[in-house]
C-alpha distance (Angstrom), angle and dihedral (degrees) to the residues before:
residue distance angle dihedral
M1 . . .
I2 3.78 . .
L3 3.80 124.3 .
Y4 3.78 113.0 -154.4
N5 3.80 108.5 -163.9
V6 3.80 124.0 -168.4
T7 3.80 115.6 -169.4
V8 3.80 114.9 -163.1
S9 3.79 128.9 -174.0
I10 3.81 107.1 -161.1
D11 3.80 129.9 -170.2
E12 3.80 107.9 -91.2
N13 3.82 91.8 -131.4
I14 3.79 93.2 63.8
H15 3.80 102.4 28.0
E16 3.83 94.9 109.1
E17 3.83 93.2 52.6
W18 3.81 90.3 43.6
L19 3.80 92.3 50.0
E20 3.81 91.3 50.1
W21 3.82 90.9 48.8
M22 3.79 90.8 48.5
K23 3.82 92.1 50.9
T24 3.80 97.0 43.9
K25 3.82 103.3 32.0
H26 3.79 120.0 9.6
I27 3.82 102.9 41.0
P28 3.83 92.3 42.9
D29 3.83 88.6 50.2
V30 3.81 90.5 52.0
M31 3.80 91.7 47.2
N32 3.81 91.2 47.6
T33 3.81 89.4 63.2
G34 3.80 86.2 77.6
C35 3.81 91.3 -131.8
F36 3.80 97.8 108.7
I37 3.79 134.0 61.3
E38 3.80 97.7 -157.5
S39 3.76 142.4 -13.7
R40 3.77 137.3 -154.0
I41 3.79 133.2 -168.3
S42 3.79 119.2 -152.6
R43 3.77 135.9 179.7
V44 3.79 114.8 -121.2
H45 3.79 110.9 -139.7
G46 3.78 122.2 -143.8
E47 3.79 97.3 37.0
E48 3.78 122.5 166.4
D49 3.81 124.9 -90.7
G50 3.78 117.1 -76.8
G51 3.78 98.3 26.3
M52 3.75 146.2 58.2
T53 3.77 120.8 -133.5
F54 3.78 128.2 -142.7
A55 3.80 133.5 179.5
I56 3.77 120.5 -147.8
G57 3.79 114.4 -164.4
Y58 3.79 122.6 -164.5
L59 3.80 120.0 -169.8
C60 3.79 114.7 -144.9
P61 3.81 126.8 -173.0
D62 3.83 96.3 -131.1
K63 3.79 145.5 -12.4
E64 3.81 93.5 -98.9
T65 3.82 90.8 59.3
Y66 3.80 90.4 47.2
E67 3.81 90.2 50.8
R68 3.82 89.9 50.4
Y69 3.81 89.0 51.7
Q70 3.81 90.3 51.0
A71 3.81 93.0 48.5
E72 3.80 100.6 40.8
F73 3.80 107.9 27.3
A74 3.81 115.3 12.5
P75 3.82 98.9 73.6
E76 3.81 94.4 58.8
L77 3.81 95.1 40.2
Q78 3.82 91.8 48.8
R79 3.81 91.2 45.9
E80 3.80 91.1 53.0
H81 3.81 91.9 50.4
G82 3.80 92.6 43.7
E83 3.80 94.0 51.6
R84 3.80 94.2 44.7
Y85 3.82 94.5 50.0
A86 3.81 101.7 26.8
G87 3.80 111.9 163.3
K88 3.82 92.1 5.0
F89 3.81 101.8 85.2
A90 3.77 147.1 37.3
A91 3.80 121.6 -153.1
F92 3.75 139.8 -176.1
R93 3.76 130.5 -176.0
T94 3.78 130.7 -143.0
L95 3.78 128.8 -168.8
L96 3.79 116.3 -153.6
T97 3.79 132.5 -178.9
V98 3.81 112.1 -137.3
L99 3.79 106.6 -131.6
D100 3.78 99.0 -179.6
E101 3.77 140.9 -14.6
F102 3.78 129.9 -138.7
R103 3.80 124.2 -168.1
N104 3.74 135.2 179.9
D105 3.83 101.8 -143.1
R106 3.77 99.6 -172.0
């Protein structure tokens, strides 16, 4: 499994609108590509002044599917986000390979 993590620091003045747009538009659009099994958005605590930071994790079955997402879908989705929030955010992306998973199924 591959975990594709996008960390976004968004201007505090627009974070609520951004979060709503992410939940109702952007993340569903990413999931509708069919490349990811699940996604999760989390708030990062301890962010720097003037912004709020969030991490969006997308779980992908394999690297080939992730590479297809990057080639076929990511440019347009990133362009849409970049144009909508130009000058109001900073983002970085991390690709992780899931080695094992542990759950407490109580």
